[in-house]
Phi, psi and omega in degrees: 000325185254348187272129180235141178282329175066028174077018180279136176286106181294140181091349178265118181291148177300142183238100180301341177298338177300333178292339179268334191248346186235099184303320180293322180294315181294327177295316178297318178298317179295319178297321179296315178296323178296324178297334179270001190272003178247139180304322182296320179291321177297321178294320177298314179296322178297320178295318179290337175299329179286342179145163181301149181201152173280167183306316184299321179290318178297314181302315178298318183293326184257359177070039179235162173290146181302323181295322178292320177296316179301318179299314180294322179296324177299315179295315180297324177293317179300326181275001177078022181264335177226160174231157177232145178227130180287130174232097184070237182267359182238163176251130177256128183257152178211163172298147183303315181194184181294336179295322178293318177299318179295319178300316178298316179297322178294321178299312181298316180297319179296312180299318178302315181295317180295318183294329179271000177080020178293144180241163178264108184299331179289315182288324184278343181074181182291150178288128180293149179294150179290148178293140180293146178294144180193177181291147177289142179268140180274150175291141175293148181298144179287143181267000000 
């Protein structure tokens, strides 16, 4: 009911080189990342990661006013990160698809690694050898 393919060519792997060659594509990617750049939106997405919910349930879970949650959901829906389905008099929101859920898990995994001080051995290169122990050198006298 909530999962949408969104026009993706199935079977075609994502190509990050598009970020270098397609200005409209990179703008959309930047806008999507900007939509993820506020704690309130991340908290809303985290709540929806647990399952679909109406605004009132989301607001209680994230400690925000329902009107503020509705405003954020409109932006997230516009960016293709959430979908809404009317159920009677209310709208129930969910993550757009499994890719959004995966993105949230990747964000958490990345933050966990950064917080524990994990490094990327490829980016950091080999660890330089420690300096051999030796006598301390004295400062030259001031002239």
